[in-house]
N, C-alpha and C positions, 0 to 999 in steps of 0.2 A: 504493500500500499504506500509506503513512504521509504525514504532512505534511512539507515539505521540511526542517524543523528536527529531525525525529525519524529516527534511523537505521533503516534497514530490517532490518539484519543486525547482530548482536553475536556475537563469538566469544571463546572462551577457548582458548588454545594450550597443549597439555600440555608443550611446551618452546618456547624462544625462536625457534629457526630456523623451526619450523613456524608459529608465530604470525605471524612476519614474512612467510612465504610466502603466507598468506592475504591479507595487505594487498597484496602485490605483484600477485597475480592481480586484485584488485578495482581497485586504483589504475591499473594499466596498461590496464585495460579500460574506463576512463572512469567508474568508481564510486569517488569520493573516500573515503578511509578513513584512520584513524589508529589506532595501536597504543600502548597504555599499559602500564606495568609493574605498575600496581596498579589496582584498580577506580576509575574516575575519579569525582570529585565534580562538582558543577555548575560550579565555577570551572574545573576542567580541561576539561570538555566545551565551556565557552564560549570557550576558546582555539582550538578547532578546530570552528567551526560548519558546519552543513549537510553533514555526512559521511554517506555511505550506510552505511558500516560503522564500528563501534566495537569494538576488540579489546583483550584483556588477554593479555599474555605471562606464562605461568606455568611451573611445573616439575613438574606432576602425574606426568609420565612416569617420574620417578624417586622417586615417593612411594608410601607404603603405602595400603591401603584405609582404615585408621584415620585417616590424614592427610586423605584425601579426605572422609571423614565429617565431619571437623571444619572443613574449609575450603571445599569446593565448594558446599554449599547457599548460603552467604552470597554467594559469587562469582556463582553463577547468578542469585540474587535481584537483585543489583546490576545485572547486565547486562539482565535482564528489565525492570528499572525504567527503562531508557532508552526503552522503548516499542517495541523492535525486535520484528518479527513472527517472525524466524528467530533462534534461539539455537544456535550451532554449537560443540559440543565438538570441537576440532580434535585429531585423532590424528596419529601418524606414518603416512605413506603405506605403510609396510611393517608396520604394526600392532605396533610395539615395545611389548609389554605382556605381563604374566603375572598369574596370580591374586594374587600377593603384592606385585607392584610395577608401577605404571603401569596398573592394571586398567581397561581400557575398559569392561568389564562393570559394575564398581562405579560408574564415572562415569555410565553409562546408568541404573543404578538410581536414582541421586540426581537426574538430570535428569528422570526419568520418575516421580518419587515421587508426583505428583498424578494419575497416570494417563496415558493416551494411548499413542502409539507414536513411534518414531524411525526415519527412513530413515538408511541408512549408505552413504556413497559413499567408497571408498578409492582407486579407480583414477583416473589422470590420464594419458592418453597423451602429453601434453606433457612429463611427467616421466619417461616410460618405465615406467608402471605400467598394467596392464591386468587386468581381472577378467572371467573367463568361467565361467558356471555356478557362481559362488560361489568359484572358485579364483583367487587373486591371483598375478600374474606381475610380475616386475621386470627391468628391463634390467641386464645384467651385462656385464663386460669381454669375455666370449666370446659374448655374444648375450643372448637373453632366457631367464630361468630361472623355473620355478615357485618359489614363495617358500621352500618347505622344501628346495629344492635350490640355492638362491642362495648363491654363494660367500661373501658377506658375512653375510647374515641368518641362515643356519643356523649360523654361528659367532659370533653376537653375544655380547659378553662378559657382558651382563646378562640379555638376553631372547632367547636363541637360538630360531630358528623351526624347528619340526618339523611344522608343519601349515599347508598352503596354503589350506584351505577356511576362508574367513573366518567361517562360521557355527560350525564346530567350534572354531575358535580362541577366539571370544568365549564360546561355550557353556561353556568351562572357567572362566570368570570370572563367570558370572551364571546364575540360573535363569530369566531372562526368555525367553519364547518367541521364536525367531528363525526367519525365513523369508527368501525372496528374490524379486526380480524379475529374470529372466534376460534375456540379451542377445537371444534369439530373440523374446521377448514385445516388448521395446523396439523391435527392428527392424521388427516387423510392426504397429507402432502399437497394440499391445495392452498397453502398460505400465500405463496407468491402470486397466484392467479387472483385470489381475493384481494390482496393488497393493491394490485394493479387496477382492479375494478373500482375500488373505492376512491383511489387517488384520481383516476380518470373521471370519476363523477364529481370531483371537486372537494374532497375531504382535505382539510389542512392539518388536522390532528387525527392520527389513527391509533386507537387503543388496541393493543395486542394481548390477547388472553395468554396466561401461563398457568398450567395446572400440575405439571409433572415434568420429569426429566426430558421426555420427548417433545413436549411443546415448548420447553425452555430452549432447547437446542434449536428447534425449528424457528423460534422467534430470533435467536441470535444470527441464524443464517440469513434471514431477511435483512437484518441490519448490515451485516457484512456485504451482501450483495448491493444494497442500496448505496453504501458508502463507496464502493468501488466504481459506481456509475457517476456519482457526484458528491461533493461535500455535503454532509448530513448534519442536521440539527435534531437532537433527540431529547425527549422529555421522559422523566421517570426516576424511579429509585435505583439503588444498586442492582436491582433486577436487570437493568440494561447490561451491566458488566457480567453478571452471572450468565446471562444469555450469550453474550459474546464469547466467553471462555468456554461455555458448554458446546458451542458450535465448533470451536477450533481449540481444543484442549492442548495444553503443553505439560510436560513433566514438571512437577514441582514438589518441593519438600517443605512442609510446614513445621516451623519450630514452635513449641509450646513455651509460654512465658515461664521463667524460672522463679524460684522462691526468693523473697526479700524478708527481712525481719520486721519491717514496719512500712506502712503507707499512711498517707493522709488523703482523705476524700472530702469533696464538697458536693452537695446535692441541692438543686433547685427544682428537681422533678417532683410532680404530684402524682406520678403513676403508681397504681397499686402494686406493679411489679417491683418498682424501686423500694416501695415501703416494705414489702416482704423481704427484699434483699437486705435492707438496713436492719430489720428486726432479727433475721437469722444471724447476721454479722454480730449484732450485740450479744446474742446468745452464745456466740463462739469467741468472745473475748474482746471484740471491738467496743469502743466507747462512743455512743451517739451524743452529739451536742446540738441541741435545738438552737437555731439562730432566728431571731425575731425579724421577719421580713418587713414588717411595718416600719422598722427603724430606718430602712434604706430610703424611705420617702422624705426624710429629714436629715440633711448632712450632719447636723449636731448630734441627733439621736443615734445615727449610725456610727459616728466616731466612738461613742461609749460602747455600743453593742459589739462592734468589731474588736475593740480592746478586750472586752469580756470574753468573747468566744475564742480569740486568739490565745489568751492566757490559759483558758481551759485546755485547748488543743495542745499547747506546749507542755503543760503539766502532764497530759496523758502520754505524750511522746517521751518525756523525761523519765516516765516510769516503765518505758518499754512497750507501751501500747500503741494502738492505731486508732486515731479519731475519725469519725464521720460527722461533718458539720452539715446539718440539713435544715431546710426551711419548712417542710411539710411531710407528713406521713400518709400518702394516698389522697385520692380526690375527695374523701369525706372529712378530711382534717378540718376542724372548725376555724383554724387560722386562715384558711383561704378566703373565707367569707369576711373575716375581720380585715384582712389586707385589702380586699375589694372595697369595703366600706371606707377605710382610711384613705385609699386612693381617690375615691369619688369625692370625699370631703375636701381633699387637698386639690381637687381639680386637675389631677394628673392622668393622662391617657394610659391605657393598659400597656401598650407596647413600650411607651416611655418609662413607666414604672418597672417593667420587666428588664429593660436595658440597665436602668439604675441599679437594680438589685443584683443582676448577673455580673456587671462590672465591679461592683462593690465586693461581691463574693470572690471574684478573681483577685482583686487587690489583696484581700485577706489571705487567700491561699498563697499568693506570692510571698507575703510577709512571713507566713508560717514556714514555708519551704526554705526561705533565706536564713531564718533564725535557727532552724532545726537541722539544716544541711541534709535534708532527704533528697532521694533521687528518683522516687516513684510517687505519682499522685494520680487521683481519679477525679474527673468532673462528670457528674451525672445530670442529665437533662439537656435536650437539644439546644434550646435558647440559652441556657446557662453556659453551655460549652462554647457557643459562638462568641459571647461577650467576655467570658472569663479567661479564655485562652489568650486573647490579645493582652490581658493584663500581666501575663507571665513573660512577655517580651519574646515570644516564639515567632520565628520567621518561616520554618519549613518542617514538615513531618514526613517520616518514613515508617511504614509498617514493619514492625520488628518481630512480633511473635503473637500467636493465637492465645486469646483468653476465652472469648465467646464470639460467635458469628455476629458481625456488626459492631463489635467493640474490641478491637485489637490493642495490643501493647504497641505504643508508638515511640520511636526515637524523635525527640523534640529538639530541634536546633534553635539556638538562641543567638542573637547578635552580640550580646555583651556578657554572656555567661556560658558556663559549660552546658553541654547537652544534658537532657533529663529524659526520664521515661514518663510518659503520659498516657492515660486511657480516657477516651471521651465516649460516654455511654448514654445513648438515647434511653428515654424512660422505659420502654418496653423491651430493651435488649438485655440478654444475659439470663442465666438460670437463677434460682433462689440463692445459690452460694457465690454469686458474682463477686462481691467484695472479698470474700474469703479466697477465691480463686486468684484474684488480682494480687493478693499478698503471698499466698502459698504456692501459686502455680495451679493451672487447671489439671484435672485428671484426664489423661488421654483416653479417648474412646477406643474400643477394640480395633477399629479400622485404621486409626491414626498411629498405632503403637510402632509401626514400621516407618513412620515419618511421612507417609503419603497422604 
């Protein structure tokens, strides 16, 4: 597709955890990749030569359409300038978006401003995401749920889901014509014919079903073929990369994260999965420290709260323990309502309050790491990761080792400090023992014991 020095794929992640998850899929499948925090210049690219994938971690998921209009055209132009044939706008695997915030539809309009069409792949069976006849399903604690009935996503604090049909959901955000290639066509090897049919009929966004390994590889083959014919703009989760590598697999050896004696974690996630992970970690020797999110709405109040939480975390570390600083335990935590009330009283928009809290949590984490001299940290929550990672002074990330699908151990390169190990965890990622595995190293599944 390209010469060895030119990336074949470039991506922009609409939050940091998702951007890192793309890199994980590629890197561990034998496609070397690097993730930057800003559009890389020639000097930055020269530090990481011969990469198949070049990514930028962003925060568009928490931004308005006006912000996208001002920022995404330049970002897309910079990524296209790398020579990559595929430009991927990475979305959440559960479509966290709405017309006024994180609009996938507006991002599509910007990416397709010069014409053409975009495939959209959201499902990834490895992550517990499936799409059938345009409807998206996700794994839940009690089994698999259609997205509009999912116990987490239907109660999402910013973008609650009331529509599982991906076409209807995106149609609320754009006037671009949307169609689909369904799993029956893919399974019958009729995917290419169906794709040609809907594009010829005027579809600008084409949602592609993925239900299993067969449809995943078939979807990936459609992407490869389209990109060989013309430069391609793609929408979707890391399911895009899962599909690409399923269609053209390479030999790869996945390293599991090793054990360290201590870690520190911050969490701004209200997911029930994260709540269970924190609770189990506390039962296994971690120390949970609740952080009052309301304090972040007032700089004076936050200064006192950050000092208190930092002191407690450093005390835990001094005793040989591992602290988890969190703002909520699940979607039913009463603190969420009190934060919303305080925000409304202060006249602060939800996305602005979220950025204030996430950045403040990142500053607090940076201070703890600096004082304690730790080398491994976790940031839980997609929006929290987006804003908090920048507070750590990180410039580039490389996937280093496996912890859980969608949440790898990363080598974090910093401009003015030594590299560190960082894990960015979306709310629904990881098993119940996630924080324990991040400290002690994950238990290898039977099929991975030989390193494959």
